[in-house]
C-alpha positions in Angstrom: 35.2 84.5 74.4 32.5 86.8 73.3 29.8 84.2 73.8 30.9 83.7 77.4 30.8 87.4 78.1 27.3 87.8 76.5 26.0 84.9 78.5 27.4 86.4 81.7 25.8 89.7 80.9 22.5 88.0 80.3 22.7 86.3 83.6 23.6 89.5 85.4 20.6 91.3 83.7 18.3 88.5 84.8 19.6 88.7 88.4 19.2 92.5 88.1 15.4 92.2 88.3 15.8 91.4 92.0 18.7 93.7 92.8 19.6 96.6 90.5 23.3 96.4 91.5 23.6 93.4 89.2 22.6 95.6 86.3 25.5 97.9 87.1 27.8 94.9 87.1 26.5 93.9 83.7 27.2 97.4 82.3 30.7 97.3 83.8 31.4 93.9 82.3 30.1 95.1 78.9 32.3 98.2 79.1 35.4 96.2 80.1 34.8 93.7 77.3 34.3 96.4 74.7 37.3 98.4 76.0 39.9 95.6 76.7 38.5 92.2 75.7 38.1 92.5 71.9 40.7 91.1 69.6 42.8 93.7 67.7 41.7 92.4 64.3 38.0 92.7 64.9 37.9 96.3 66.0 38.4 98.8 63.1 39.6 101.6 65.3 42.3 99.5 67.0 43.4 98.1 63.6 43.9 101.7 62.3 45.9 102.8 65.3 48.0 99.6 65.8 50.4 100.4 63.0 51.7 103.6 64.7 51.5 102.6 68.3 54.6 100.4 68.4 53.7 98.8 71.8 53.1 95.1 71.6 50.9 93.8 74.4 51.5 90.5 76.1 53.9 89.2 73.6 51.7 89.4 70.5 53.1 89.8 67.1 53.6 93.4 66.1 51.4 94.9 63.3 54.4 96.1 61.3 58.1 95.7 61.0 58.5 99.2 62.4 56.6 98.2 65.6 58.8 95.1 65.8 62.0 97.2 65.6 60.8 99.7 68.1 59.9 96.9 70.6 63.2 95.1 70.0 65.2 98.4 70.4 63.4 99.1 73.7 64.2 95.6 75.0 67.9 96.0 74.0 68.1 99.4 75.7 66.6 97.9 78.9 69.1 95.0 78.8 72.1 97.3 78.4 70.9 99.4 81.3 70.4 96.4 83.5 74.0 95.2 82.7 75.4 98.6 83.4 73.6 99.0 86.7 74.0 95.5 88.0 77.3 94.1 86.7 77.7 91.4 89.3 74.2 90.0 88.7 74.7 90.0 84.9 78.0 88.1 85.2 76.3 85.5 87.4 73.6 85.1 84.9 76.2 84.7 82.1 77.9 81.9 84.0 74.6 80.1 84.3 74.0 80.0 80.6 
């Protein structure tokens, strides 16, 4: 993934010699990659903070058992609320199982 991003940035920089707006696009892509695109294990700051955050993103495995329990408890709480607020819908879904 990183190689594709770097190649894209190089292309945007080369295009930037004709139009400086491409340089801004390259900087934006670099910023977005650094901020959101890096894997959690490769960045030392995100690895330090991942143990206490407790919020798993996009179904990834949690960093610790406490993070797993927190996510599981939030999901169970949401499911109980859904059943309480929509009893007919939850009964219909139970029949379909």
